[in-house]
PyMOL CGO cylinders between C-alpha atoms (Angstrom):
from pymol import cmd
from pymol.cgo import CYLINDER

trace = [
    CYLINDER, -21.56, 8.81, -1.22, -23.62, 11.63, -2.89, 0.3, 1, 1, 1, 1, 1, 1,
    CYLINDER, -23.62, 11.63, -2.89, -25.22, 10.67, -6.15, 0.3, 1, 1, 1, 1, 1, 1,
    CYLINDER, -25.22, 10.67, -6.15, -23.53, 11.01, -9.12, 0.3, 1, 1, 1, 1, 1, 1,
    CYLINDER, -23.53, 11.01, -9.12, -24.55, 13.37, -11.94, 0.3, 1, 1, 1, 1, 1, 1,
    CYLINDER, -24.55, 13.37, -11.94, -23.62, 11.93, -15.50, 0.3, 1, 1, 1, 1, 1, 1,
    CYLINDER, -23.62, 11.93, -15.50, -22.55, 13.96, -18.28, 0.3, 1, 1, 1, 1, 1, 1,
    CYLINDER, -22.55, 13.96, -18.28, -25.52, 12.81, -19.74, 0.3, 1, 1, 1, 1, 1, 1,
    CYLINDER, -25.52, 12.81, -19.74, -28.05, 14.26, -17.44, 0.3, 1, 1, 1, 1, 1, 1,
    CYLINDER, -28.05, 14.26, -17.44, -30.35, 16.62, -19.12, 0.3, 1, 1, 1, 1, 1, 1,
    CYLINDER, -30.35, 16.62, -19.12, -29.43, 19.34, -16.32, 0.3, 1, 1, 1, 1, 1, 1,
    CYLINDER, -29.43, 19.34, -16.32, -26.01, 19.53, -17.53, 0.3, 1, 1, 1, 1, 1, 1,
    CYLINDER, -26.01, 19.53, -17.53, -27.08, 20.39, -21.17, 0.3, 1, 1, 1, 1, 1, 1,
    CYLINDER, -27.08, 20.39, -21.17, -29.56, 22.80, -20.10, 0.3, 1, 1, 1, 1, 1, 1,
    CYLINDER, -29.56, 22.80, -20.10, -26.71, 25.09, -18.50, 0.3, 1, 1, 1, 1, 1, 1,
    CYLINDER, -26.71, 25.09, -18.50, -26.25, 27.66, -21.05, 0.3, 1, 1, 1, 1, 1, 1,
    CYLINDER, -26.25, 27.66, -21.05, -22.77, 28.88, -22.36, 0.3, 1, 1, 1, 1, 1, 1,
    CYLINDER, -22.77, 28.88, -22.36, -21.90, 32.66, -21.87, 0.3, 1, 1, 1, 1, 1, 1,
    CYLINDER, -21.90, 32.66, -21.87, -18.77, 32.43, -23.84, 0.3, 1, 1, 1, 1, 1, 1,
    CYLINDER, -18.77, 32.43, -23.84, -15.76, 34.72, -22.55, 0.3, 1, 1, 1, 1, 1, 1,
    CYLINDER, -15.76, 34.72, -22.55, -13.64, 34.29, -25.53, 0.3, 1, 1, 1, 1, 1, 1,
    CYLINDER, -13.64, 34.29, -25.53, -10.73, 33.42, -23.64, 0.3, 1, 1, 1, 1, 1, 1,
    CYLINDER, -10.73, 33.42, -23.64, -8.16, 31.74, -25.94, 0.3, 1, 1, 1, 1, 1, 1,
    CYLINDER, -8.16, 31.74, -25.94, -6.62, 28.37, -25.84, 0.3, 1, 1, 1, 1, 1, 1,
    CYLINDER, -6.62, 28.37, -25.84, -3.21, 28.34, -24.54, 0.3, 1, 1, 1, 1, 1, 1,
    CYLINDER, -3.21, 28.34, -24.54, 0.12, 25.67, -24.90, 0.3, 1, 1, 1, 1, 1, 1,
    CYLINDER, 0.12, 25.67, -24.90, 0.63, 24.69, -21.36, 0.3, 1, 1, 1, 1, 1, 1,
    CYLINDER, 0.63, 24.69, -21.36, 4.14, 24.19, -22.08, 0.3, 1, 1, 1, 1, 1, 1,
    CYLINDER, 4.14, 24.19, -22.08, 4.68, 28.04, -22.90, 0.3, 1, 1, 1, 1, 1, 1,
    CYLINDER, 4.68, 28.04, -22.90, 6.01, 28.81, -19.63, 0.3, 1, 1, 1, 1, 1, 1,
    CYLINDER, 6.01, 28.81, -19.63, 9.17, 26.73, -19.94, 0.3, 1, 1, 1, 1, 1, 1,
    CYLINDER, 9.17, 26.73, -19.94, 7.84, 23.80, -18.31, 0.3, 1, 1, 1, 1, 1, 1,
    CYLINDER, 7.84, 23.80, -18.31, 6.21, 24.49, -14.73, 0.3, 1, 1, 1, 1, 1, 1,
    CYLINDER, 6.21, 24.49, -14.73, 3.77, 21.78, -15.43, 0.3, 1, 1, 1, 1, 1, 1,
    CYLINDER, 3.77, 21.78, -15.43, 5.33, 18.21, -16.40, 0.3, 1, 1, 1, 1, 1, 1,
    CYLINDER, 5.33, 18.21, -16.40, 3.64, 17.38, -19.66, 0.3, 1, 1, 1, 1, 1, 1,
    CYLINDER, 3.64, 17.38, -19.66, 3.46, 13.44, -20.68, 0.3, 1, 1, 1, 1, 1, 1,
    CYLINDER, 3.46, 13.44, -20.68, 3.15, 12.40, -24.37, 0.3, 1, 1, 1, 1, 1, 1,
    CYLINDER, 3.15, 12.40, -24.37, 1.11, 9.64, -24.39, 0.3, 1, 1, 1, 1, 1, 1,
    CYLINDER, 1.11, 9.64, -24.39, -2.03, 11.70, -25.82, 0.3, 1, 1, 1, 1, 1, 1,
    CYLINDER, -2.03, 11.70, -25.82, -0.01, 13.94, -28.25, 0.3, 1, 1, 1, 1, 1, 1,
    CYLINDER, -0.01, 13.94, -28.25, -1.44, 14.35, -31.79, 0.3, 1, 1, 1, 1, 1, 1,
    CYLINDER, -1.44, 14.35, -31.79, 0.25, 16.26, -34.75, 0.3, 1, 1, 1, 1, 1, 1,
    CYLINDER, 0.25, 16.26, -34.75, -1.42, 19.72, -34.07, 0.3, 1, 1, 1, 1, 1, 1,
    CYLINDER, -1.42, 19.72, -34.07, -0.04, 19.37, -30.44, 0.3, 1, 1, 1, 1, 1, 1,
    CYLINDER, -0.04, 19.37, -30.44, -3.81, 20.13, -29.23, 0.3, 1, 1, 1, 1, 1, 1,
    CYLINDER, -3.81, 20.13, -29.23, -3.71, 17.99, -26.31, 0.3, 1, 1, 1, 1, 1, 1,
    CYLINDER, -3.71, 17.99, -26.31, -1.55, 20.39, -24.82, 0.3, 1, 1, 1, 1, 1, 1,
    CYLINDER, -1.55, 20.39, -24.82, -3.82, 22.97, -24.86, 0.3, 1, 1, 1, 1, 1, 1,
    CYLINDER, -3.82, 22.97, -24.86, -6.47, 24.85, -22.28, 0.3, 1, 1, 1, 1, 1, 1,
    CYLINDER, -6.47, 24.85, -22.28, -8.19, 27.93, -21.63, 0.3, 1, 1, 1, 1, 1, 1,
    CYLINDER, -8.19, 27.93, -21.63, -5.97, 30.32, -19.72, 0.3, 1, 1, 1, 1, 1, 1,
    CYLINDER, -5.97, 30.32, -19.72, -8.18, 30.37, -16.68, 0.3, 1, 1, 1, 1, 1, 1,
    CYLINDER, -8.18, 30.37, -16.68, -8.05, 26.88, -16.57, 0.3, 1, 1, 1, 1, 1, 1,
    CYLINDER, -8.05, 26.88, -16.57, -3.92, 26.83, -16.97, 0.3, 1, 1, 1, 1, 1, 1,
    CYLINDER, -3.92, 26.83, -16.97, -3.83, 29.67, -14.25, 0.3, 1, 1, 1, 1, 1, 1,
    CYLINDER, -3.83, 29.67, -14.25, -5.57, 27.37, -11.98, 0.3, 1, 1, 1, 1, 1, 1,
    CYLINDER, -5.57, 27.37, -11.98, -3.82, 24.28, -12.35, 0.3, 1, 1, 1, 1, 1, 1,
    CYLINDER, -3.82, 24.28, -12.35, -0.58, 25.93, -11.52, 0.3, 1, 1, 1, 1, 1, 1,
    CYLINDER, -0.58, 25.93, -11.52, -2.45, 27.69, -8.42, 0.3, 1, 1, 1, 1, 1, 1,
    CYLINDER, -2.45, 27.69, -8.42, -2.80, 24.11, -7.64, 0.3, 1, 1, 1, 1, 1, 1,
    CYLINDER, -2.80, 24.11, -7.64, 0.42, 22.78, -8.32, 0.3, 1, 1, 1, 1, 1, 1,
    CYLINDER, 0.42, 22.78, -8.32, 2.03, 25.51, -5.89, 0.3, 1, 1, 1, 1, 1, 1,
    CYLINDER, 2.03, 25.51, -5.89, -0.06, 24.02, -2.89, 0.3, 1, 1, 1, 1, 1, 1,
    CYLINDER, -0.06, 24.02, -2.89, 1.53, 20.42, -3.19, 0.3, 1, 1, 1, 1, 1, 1,
    CYLINDER, 1.53, 20.42, -3.19, 4.06, 19.33, -1.09, 0.3, 1, 1, 1, 1, 1, 1,
    CYLINDER, 4.06, 19.33, -1.09, 7.63, 19.83, -1.96, 0.3, 1, 1, 1, 1, 1, 1,
    CYLINDER, 7.63, 19.83, -1.96, 8.67, 16.81, -4.44, 0.3, 1, 1, 1, 1, 1, 1,
    CYLINDER, 8.67, 16.81, -4.44, 5.64, 16.29, -5.80, 0.3, 1, 1, 1, 1, 1, 1,
    CYLINDER, 5.64, 16.29, -5.80, 4.22, 17.59, -9.26, 0.3, 1, 1, 1, 1, 1, 1,
    CYLINDER, 4.22, 17.59, -9.26, 1.04, 17.56, -11.20, 0.3, 1, 1, 1, 1, 1, 1,
    CYLINDER, 1.04, 17.56, -11.20, 1.64, 15.43, -14.49, 0.3, 1, 1, 1, 1, 1, 1,
    CYLINDER, 1.64, 15.43, -14.49, -0.66, 16.64, -16.97, 0.3, 1, 1, 1, 1, 1, 1,
    CYLINDER, -0.66, 16.64, -16.97, -1.72, 14.21, -19.71, 0.3, 1, 1, 1, 1, 1, 1,
    CYLINDER, -1.72, 14.21, -19.71, -4.69, 15.58, -21.97, 0.3, 1, 1, 1, 1, 1, 1,
    CYLINDER, -4.69, 15.58, -21.97, -6.27, 18.96, -22.05, 0.3, 1, 1, 1, 1, 1, 1,
    CYLINDER, -6.27, 18.96, -22.05, -8.22, 20.00, -25.20, 0.3, 1, 1, 1, 1, 1, 1,
    CYLINDER, -8.22, 20.00, -25.20, -9.86, 17.76, -27.39, 0.3, 1, 1, 1, 1, 1, 1,
    CYLINDER, -9.86, 17.76, -27.39, -11.29, 18.66, -31.20, 0.3, 1, 1, 1, 1, 1, 1,
    CYLINDER, -11.29, 18.66, -31.20, -14.91, 18.08, -31.24, 0.3, 1, 1, 1, 1, 1, 1,
    CYLINDER, -14.91, 18.08, -31.24, -14.79, 15.40, -34.08, 0.3, 1, 1, 1, 1, 1, 1,
    CYLINDER, -14.79, 15.40, -34.08, -12.10, 13.53, -31.98, 0.3, 1, 1, 1, 1, 1, 1,
    CYLINDER, -12.10, 13.53, -31.98, -14.26, 13.71, -28.84, 0.3, 1, 1, 1, 1, 1, 1,
    CYLINDER, -14.26, 13.71, -28.84, -17.07, 11.95, -31.28, 0.3, 1, 1, 1, 1, 1, 1,
    CYLINDER, -17.07, 11.95, -31.28, -14.84, 9.34, -32.47, 0.3, 1, 1, 1, 1, 1, 1,
    CYLINDER, -14.84, 9.34, -32.47, -14.12, 8.40, -28.78, 0.3, 1, 1, 1, 1, 1, 1,
    CYLINDER, -14.12, 8.40, -28.78, -18.12, 8.55, -27.63, 0.3, 1, 1, 1, 1, 1, 1,
    CYLINDER, -18.12, 8.55, -27.63, -19.00, 6.61, -30.60, 0.3, 1, 1, 1, 1, 1, 1,
    CYLINDER, -19.00, 6.61, -30.60, -16.30, 4.05, -30.24, 0.3, 1, 1, 1, 1, 1, 1,
    CYLINDER, -16.30, 4.05, -30.24, -16.85, 3.25, -26.38, 0.3, 1, 1, 1, 1, 1, 1,
    CYLINDER, -16.85, 3.25, -26.38, -20.80, 3.53, -26.93, 0.3, 1, 1, 1, 1, 1, 1,
    CYLINDER, -20.80, 3.53, -26.93, -20.52, 0.87, -29.72, 0.3, 1, 1, 1, 1, 1, 1,
    CYLINDER, -20.52, 0.87, -29.72, -18.60, -1.74, -27.37, 0.3, 1, 1, 1, 1, 1, 1,
    CYLINDER, -18.60, -1.74, -27.37, -21.33, -1.17, -24.63, 0.3, 1, 1, 1, 1, 1, 1,
    CYLINDER, -21.33, -1.17, -24.63, -23.74, -2.01, -27.30, 0.3, 1, 1, 1, 1, 1, 1,
    CYLINDER, -23.74, -2.01, -27.30, -21.78, -5.13, -28.04, 0.3, 1, 1, 1, 1, 1, 1,
    CYLINDER, -21.78, -5.13, -28.04, -21.55, -6.04, -24.48, 0.3, 1, 1, 1, 1, 1, 1,
    CYLINDER, -21.55, -6.04, -24.48, -25.34, -5.14, -23.60, 0.3, 1, 1, 1, 1, 1, 1,
    CYLINDER, -25.34, -5.14, -23.60, -27.34, -6.06, -26.32, 0.3, 1, 1, 1, 1, 1, 1,
    CYLINDER, -27.34, -6.06, -26.32, -30.72, -5.62, -24.37, 0.3, 1, 1, 1, 1, 1, 1,
    CYLINDER, -30.72, -5.62, -24.37, -29.87, -1.97, -23.32, 0.3, 1, 1, 1, 1, 1, 1,
    CYLINDER, -29.87, -1.97, -23.32, -31.87, 0.77, -24.96, 0.3, 1, 1, 1, 1, 1, 1,
    CYLINDER, -31.87, 0.77, -24.96, -30.28, 3.80, -26.75, 0.3, 1, 1, 1, 1, 1, 1,
    CYLINDER, -30.28, 3.80, -26.75, -30.62, 5.95, -23.95, 0.3, 1, 1, 1, 1, 1, 1,
    CYLINDER, -30.62, 5.95, -23.95, -29.23, 3.51, -21.55, 0.3, 1, 1, 1, 1, 1, 1,
    CYLINDER, -29.23, 3.51, -21.55, -25.97, 3.22, -23.56, 0.3, 1, 1, 1, 1, 1, 1,
    CYLINDER, -25.97, 3.22, -23.56, -26.01, 6.75, -23.67, 0.3, 1, 1, 1, 1, 1, 1,
    CYLINDER, -26.01, 6.75, -23.67, -26.04, 7.29, -20.10, 0.3, 1, 1, 1, 1, 1, 1,
    CYLINDER, -26.04, 7.29, -20.10, -23.41, 4.46, -19.64, 0.3, 1, 1, 1, 1, 1, 1,
    CYLINDER, -23.41, 4.46, -19.64, -21.22, 5.91, -22.22, 0.3, 1, 1, 1, 1, 1, 1,
    CYLINDER, -21.22, 5.91, -22.22, -20.90, 9.32, -20.66, 0.3, 1, 1, 1, 1, 1, 1,
    CYLINDER, -20.90, 9.32, -20.66, -19.69, 7.50, -17.37, 0.3, 1, 1, 1, 1, 1, 1,
    CYLINDER, -19.69, 7.50, -17.37, -16.25, 7.32, -19.08, 0.3, 1, 1, 1, 1, 1, 1,
    CYLINDER, -16.25, 7.32, -19.08, -16.82, 9.73, -22.15, 0.3, 1, 1, 1, 1, 1, 1,
    CYLINDER, -16.82, 9.73, -22.15, -18.74, 12.87, -22.43, 0.3, 1, 1, 1, 1, 1, 1,
    CYLINDER, -18.74, 12.87, -22.43, -21.31, 13.19, -24.95, 0.3, 1, 1, 1, 1, 1, 1,
    CYLINDER, -21.31, 13.19, -24.95, -19.78, 15.52, -27.67, 0.3, 1, 1, 1, 1, 1, 1,
    CYLINDER, -19.78, 15.52, -27.67, -21.94, 18.02, -27.45, 0.3, 1, 1, 1, 1, 1, 1,
    CYLINDER, -21.94, 18.02, -27.45, -21.58, 19.25, -23.97, 0.3, 1, 1, 1, 1, 1, 1,
    CYLINDER, -21.58, 19.25, -23.97, -17.77, 17.87, -23.71, 0.3, 1, 1, 1, 1, 1, 1,
    CYLINDER, -17.77, 17.87, -23.71, -15.72, 19.91, -21.38, 0.3, 1, 1, 1, 1, 1, 1,
    CYLINDER, -15.72, 19.91, -21.38, -12.38, 18.87, -23.28, 0.3, 1, 1, 1, 1, 1, 1,
    CYLINDER, -12.38, 18.87, -23.28, -13.67, 20.33, -26.42, 0.3, 1, 1, 1, 1, 1, 1,
    CYLINDER, -13.67, 20.33, -26.42, -14.31, 23.38, -24.94, 0.3, 1, 1, 1, 1, 1, 1,
    CYLINDER, -14.31, 23.38, -24.94, -10.49, 23.36, -23.42, 0.3, 1, 1, 1, 1, 1, 1,
    CYLINDER, -10.49, 23.36, -23.42, -11.81, 23.38, -19.91, 0.3, 1, 1, 1, 1, 1, 1,
    CYLINDER, -11.81, 23.38, -19.91, -11.18, 20.10, -18.92, 0.3, 1, 1, 1, 1, 1, 1,
    CYLINDER, -11.18, 20.10, -18.92, -7.75, 18.21, -18.06, 0.3, 1, 1, 1, 1, 1, 1,
    CYLINDER, -7.75, 18.21, -18.06, -6.79, 14.81, -17.49, 0.3, 1, 1, 1, 1, 1, 1,
    CYLINDER, -6.79, 14.81, -17.49, -4.02, 14.54, -14.87, 0.3, 1, 1, 1, 1, 1, 1,
    CYLINDER, -4.02, 14.54, -14.87, -2.48, 12.62, -11.97, 0.3, 1, 1, 1, 1, 1, 1,
    CYLINDER, -2.48, 12.62, -11.97, 0.28, 13.06, -9.60, 0.3, 1, 1, 1, 1, 1, 1,
    CYLINDER, 0.28, 13.06, -9.60, 4.32, 12.25, -10.11, 0.3, 1, 1, 1, 1, 1, 1,
    CYLINDER, 4.32, 12.25, -10.11, 7.33, 12.83, -7.80, 0.3, 1, 1, 1, 1, 1, 1,
    CYLINDER, 7.33, 12.83, -7.80, 9.98, 15.20, -8.66, 0.3, 1, 1, 1, 1, 1, 1,
    CYLINDER, 9.98, 15.20, -8.66, 11.52, 12.56, -11.22, 0.3, 1, 1, 1, 1, 1, 1,
    CYLINDER, 11.52, 12.56, -11.22, 8.28, 12.63, -13.35, 0.3, 1, 1, 1, 1, 1, 1,
    CYLINDER, 8.28, 12.63, -13.35, 7.53, 8.98, -12.25, 0.3, 1, 1, 1, 1, 1, 1,
    CYLINDER, 7.53, 8.98, -12.25, 3.68, 8.28, -11.41, 0.3, 1, 1, 1, 1, 1, 1,
    CYLINDER, 3.68, 8.28, -11.41, 2.19, 8.04, -8.07, 0.3, 1, 1, 1, 1, 1, 1,
    CYLINDER, 2.19, 8.04, -8.07, -0.12, 5.34, -7.14, 0.3, 1, 1, 1, 1, 1, 1,
    CYLINDER, -0.12, 5.34, -7.14, -3.67, 6.48, -7.67, 0.3, 1, 1, 1, 1, 1, 1,
    CYLINDER, -3.67, 6.48, -7.67, -5.66, 3.04, -7.73, 0.3, 1, 1, 1, 1, 1, 1,
    CYLINDER, -5.66, 3.04, -7.73, -5.81, 2.50, -11.70, 0.3, 1, 1, 1, 1, 1, 1,
    CYLINDER, -5.81, 2.50, -11.70, -4.33, 3.13, -14.73, 0.3, 1, 1, 1, 1, 1, 1,
    CYLINDER, -4.33, 3.13, -14.73, -5.21, 6.84, -16.21, 0.3, 1, 1, 1, 1, 1, 1,
    CYLINDER, -5.21, 6.84, -16.21, -8.31, 6.30, -18.63, 0.3, 1, 1, 1, 1, 1, 1,
    CYLINDER, -8.31, 6.30, -18.63, -9.17, 2.88, -17.28, 0.3, 1, 1, 1, 1, 1, 1,
    CYLINDER, -9.17, 2.88, -17.28, -12.80, 2.21, -18.02, 0.3, 1, 1, 1, 1, 1, 1,
    CYLINDER, -12.80, 2.21, -18.02, -15.36, 1.19, -15.38, 0.3, 1, 1, 1, 1, 1, 1,
    CYLINDER, -15.36, 1.19, -15.38, -15.59, -2.31, -16.87, 0.3, 1, 1, 1, 1, 1, 1,
    CYLINDER, -15.59, -2.31, -16.87, -11.75, -3.02, -16.92, 0.3, 1, 1, 1, 1, 1, 1,
    CYLINDER, -11.75, -3.02, -16.92, -11.17, -1.51, -13.28, 0.3, 1, 1, 1, 1, 1, 1,
    CYLINDER, -11.17, -1.51, -13.28, -14.21, -2.96, -11.60, 0.3, 1, 1, 1, 1, 1, 1,
    CYLINDER, -14.21, -2.96, -11.60, -15.56, 0.72, -10.95, 0.3, 1, 1, 1, 1, 1, 1,
    CYLINDER, -15.56, 0.72, -10.95, -11.84, 1.38, -9.49, 0.3, 1, 1, 1, 1, 1, 1,
    CYLINDER, -11.84, 1.38, -9.49, -11.82, 4.30, -11.80, 0.3, 1, 1, 1, 1, 1, 1,
    CYLINDER, -11.82, 4.30, -11.80, -14.51, 6.33, -9.73, 0.3, 1, 1, 1, 1, 1, 1,
    CYLINDER, -14.51, 6.33, -9.73, -12.96, 8.84, -7.38, 0.3, 1, 1, 1, 1, 1, 1,
    CYLINDER, -12.96, 8.84, -7.38, -14.45, 7.49, -4.34, 0.3, 1, 1, 1, 1, 1, 1,
    CYLINDER, -14.45, 7.49, -4.34, -13.95, 4.06, -5.09, 0.3, 1, 1, 1, 1, 1, 1,
    CYLINDER, -13.95, 4.06, -5.09, -13.29, 1.79, -2.11, 0.3, 1, 1, 1, 1, 1, 1,
    CYLINDER, -13.29, 1.79, -2.11, -11.63, -1.19, -3.70, 0.3, 1, 1, 1, 1, 1, 1,
    CYLINDER, -11.63, -1.19, -3.70, -8.16, 0.43, -4.03, 0.3, 1, 1, 1, 1, 1, 1,
    CYLINDER, -8.16, 0.43, -4.03, -5.03, 0.79, -1.71, 0.3, 1, 1, 1, 1, 1, 1,
    CYLINDER, -5.03, 0.79, -1.71, -4.94, 3.31, 1.25, 0.3, 1, 1, 1, 1, 1, 1,
    CYLINDER, -4.94, 3.31, 1.25, -1.86, 4.66, -0.53, 0.3, 1, 1, 1, 1, 1, 1,
    CYLINDER, -1.86, 4.66, -0.53, -3.96, 5.39, -3.79, 0.3, 1, 1, 1, 1, 1, 1,
    CYLINDER, -3.96, 5.39, -3.79, -6.69, 6.86, -1.89, 0.3, 1, 1, 1, 1, 1, 1,
    CYLINDER, -6.69, 6.86, -1.89, -4.46, 9.26, 0.19, 0.3, 1, 1, 1, 1, 1, 1,
    CYLINDER, -4.46, 9.26, 0.19, -2.97, 10.36, -3.47, 0.3, 1, 1, 1, 1, 1, 1,
    CYLINDER, -2.97, 10.36, -3.47, -6.53, 10.87, -4.77, 0.3, 1, 1, 1, 1, 1, 1,
    CYLINDER, -6.53, 10.87, -4.77, -7.43, 13.06, -1.63, 0.3, 1, 1, 1, 1, 1, 1,
    CYLINDER, -7.43, 13.06, -1.63, -4.04, 14.99, -2.05, 0.3, 1, 1, 1, 1, 1, 1,
    CYLINDER, -4.04, 14.99, -2.05, -4.73, 15.44, -5.91, 0.3, 1, 1, 1, 1, 1, 1,
    CYLINDER, -4.73, 15.44, -5.91, -8.42, 16.59, -5.07, 0.3, 1, 1, 1, 1, 1, 1,
    CYLINDER, -8.42, 16.59, -5.07, -7.60, 18.83, -2.13, 0.3, 1, 1, 1, 1, 1, 1,
    CYLINDER, -7.60, 18.83, -2.13, -5.36, 21.19, -4.34, 0.3, 1, 1, 1, 1, 1, 1,
    CYLINDER, -5.36, 21.19, -4.34, -7.43, 21.14, -7.28, 0.3, 1, 1, 1, 1, 1, 1,
    CYLINDER, -7.43, 21.14, -7.28, -10.48, 21.71, -5.37, 0.3, 1, 1, 1, 1, 1, 1,
    CYLINDER, -10.48, 21.71, -5.37, -8.98, 24.55, -3.76, 0.3, 1, 1, 1, 1, 1, 1,
    CYLINDER, -8.98, 24.55, -3.76, -7.98, 26.18, -6.89, 0.3, 1, 1, 1, 1, 1, 1,
    CYLINDER, -7.98, 26.18, -6.89, -11.30, 26.25, -8.19, 0.3, 1, 1, 1, 1, 1, 1,
    CYLINDER, -11.30, 26.25, -8.19, -11.73, 22.62, -10.38, 0.3, 1, 1, 1, 1, 1, 1,
    CYLINDER, -11.73, 22.62, -10.38, -14.54, 20.12, -10.31, 0.3, 1, 1, 1, 1, 1, 1,
    CYLINDER, -14.54, 20.12, -10.31, -13.85, 16.44, -10.42, 0.3, 1, 1, 1, 1, 1, 1,
    CYLINDER, -13.85, 16.44, -10.42, -16.08, 14.15, -12.78, 0.3, 1, 1, 1, 1, 1, 1,
    CYLINDER, -16.08, 14.15, -12.78, -16.71, 11.43, -10.02, 0.3, 1, 1, 1, 1, 1, 1,
    CYLINDER, -16.71, 11.43, -10.02, -16.39, 8.74, -12.54, 0.3, 1, 1, 1, 1, 1, 1,
    CYLINDER, -16.39, 8.74, -12.54, -13.14, 9.42, -13.50, 0.3, 1, 1, 1, 1, 1, 1,
    CYLINDER, -13.14, 9.42, -13.50, -10.35, 10.08, -10.76, 0.3, 1, 1, 1, 1, 1, 1,
    CYLINDER, -10.35, 10.08, -10.76, -8.27, 11.94, -13.06, 0.3, 1, 1, 1, 1, 1, 1,
    CYLINDER, -8.27, 11.94, -13.06, -10.75, 14.36, -14.71, 0.3, 1, 1, 1, 1, 1, 1,
    CYLINDER, -10.75, 14.36, -14.71, -10.95, 17.88, -13.50, 0.3, 1, 1, 1, 1, 1, 1,
    CYLINDER, -10.95, 17.88, -13.50, -12.61, 21.09, -15.04, 0.3, 1, 1, 1, 1, 1, 1,
    CYLINDER, -12.61, 21.09, -15.04, -13.22, 24.90, -14.85, 0.3, 1, 1, 1, 1, 1, 1,
    CYLINDER, -13.22, 24.90, -14.85, -15.44, 26.84, -16.74, 0.3, 1, 1, 1, 1, 1, 1,
    CYLINDER, -15.44, 26.84, -16.74, -17.71, 24.38, -18.80, 0.3, 1, 1, 1, 1, 1, 1,
    CYLINDER, -17.71, 24.38, -18.80, -21.16, 23.37, -18.20, 0.3, 1, 1, 1, 1, 1, 1,
    CYLINDER, -21.16, 23.37, -18.20, -20.48, 20.38, -15.70, 0.3, 1, 1, 1, 1, 1, 1,
    CYLINDER, -20.48, 20.38, -15.70, -18.51, 22.98, -13.19, 0.3, 1, 1, 1, 1, 1, 1,
    CYLINDER, -18.51, 22.98, -13.19, -21.30, 25.47, -13.53, 0.3, 1, 1, 1, 1, 1, 1,
    CYLINDER, -21.30, 25.47, -13.53, -23.81, 22.96, -12.77, 0.3, 1, 1, 1, 1, 1, 1,
    CYLINDER, -23.81, 22.96, -12.77, -21.76, 21.35, -9.82, 0.3, 1, 1, 1, 1, 1, 1,
    CYLINDER, -21.76, 21.35, -9.82, -20.82, 25.10, -8.58, 0.3, 1, 1, 1, 1, 1, 1,
    CYLINDER, -20.82, 25.10, -8.58, -24.41, 26.46, -8.99, 0.3, 1, 1, 1, 1, 1, 1,
    CYLINDER, -24.41, 26.46, -8.99, -23.04, 29.06, -11.34, 0.3, 1, 1, 1, 1, 1, 1,
    CYLINDER, -23.04, 29.06, -11.34, -25.82, 30.49, -13.95, 0.3, 1, 1, 1, 1, 1, 1,
    CYLINDER, -25.82, 30.49, -13.95, -23.85, 29.80, -16.95, 0.3, 1, 1, 1, 1, 1, 1,
    CYLINDER, -23.85, 29.80, -16.95, -20.57, 28.30, -18.36, 0.3, 1, 1, 1, 1, 1, 1,
    CYLINDER, -20.57, 28.30, -18.36, -17.66, 30.45, -19.14, 0.3, 1, 1, 1, 1, 1, 1,
    CYLINDER, -17.66, 30.45, -19.14, -16.71, 27.98, -21.96, 0.3, 1, 1, 1, 1, 1, 1,
    CYLINDER, -16.71, 27.98, -21.96, -18.17, 26.29, -25.06, 0.3, 1, 1, 1, 1, 1, 1,
    CYLINDER, -18.17, 26.29, -25.06, -16.96, 23.95, -27.63, 0.3, 1, 1, 1, 1, 1, 1,
    CYLINDER, -16.96, 23.95, -27.63, -14.28, 25.63, -29.35, 0.3, 1, 1, 1, 1, 1, 1,
    CYLINDER, -14.28, 25.63, -29.35, -12.02, 25.07, -32.32, 0.3, 1, 1, 1, 1, 1, 1,
    CYLINDER, -12.02, 25.07, -32.32, -8.23, 25.28, -32.09, 0.3, 1, 1, 1, 1, 1, 1,
    CYLINDER, -8.23, 25.28, -32.09, -6.85, 27.94, -34.71, 0.3, 1, 1, 1, 1, 1, 1,
    CYLINDER, -6.85, 27.94, -34.71, -3.90, 27.15, -36.94, 0.3, 1, 1, 1, 1, 1, 1,
    CYLINDER, -3.90, 27.15, -36.94, -2.29, 30.38, -35.95, 0.3, 1, 1, 1, 1, 1, 1,
    CYLINDER, -2.29, 30.38, -35.95, -2.90, 30.37, -32.53, 0.3, 1, 1, 1, 1, 1, 1,
]
cmd.load_cgo(trace, "trace")
C-alpha cells in the first residue's frame, strides 16, 4: 500500500492557490441528475453546492456507472467556520483519548478525518462526500457508514482497508474507477471523500497550483 499523505502534511499547505473565480452552484439545479441525500442539509443549503467544474466531473462519472446505479451526493461545500468547528471538535475528542500526545500529533491525527480549516477542500467547494446507490436510492454496501471515523471503524474507513467484505471492496473499486476517470482524487483515509481543483488534488496530480481556494457562499448566489 502506498504511503498516505495526510491533509496536515506541510506539502499540502505549500501548494499555491491560483483562484480561477469559478462560482459555487447548486448540484440540484439540473433537475435531479444526481441523487441528493439531505442528512447534511443546513439552513442555507450550503451542503448542496460545489464549484461548477467539480459538478461537471461528477456528472461525467455518473454517466460511466453501470445501468441501475447512481452516485448519492451527501455533502459538498462547507463554510470555513463550520469546517473549523468540525476540526476542533474531533481534535478535542482525540486529546481526551490520547492525553500523552503532543499538539502536533493531535493535529496530524485529526487530519485523517477532518481537514485542517486553512486547507480544507470542502471550504473551497472542491470536495464531495458521496457513495453509490441503486435506482431506488438505497445505499450499496461500501464497508462502513459514511463519515465513520478511524476509531469507530477500526480503520475500515480507509479506502484500501482489508477488513471489509469482498462486496464492499468491489463497490469501492467501482466508485473509485469512475471518479478517477472523471479527474477527481480520493483522500485515502475516507473512501467517500473525493475532490478536484483543491490543494490536495494539485499535490496528488502534480499540478503547479490549486484552482480553488476557500470561499464564502454568496447569499444571492
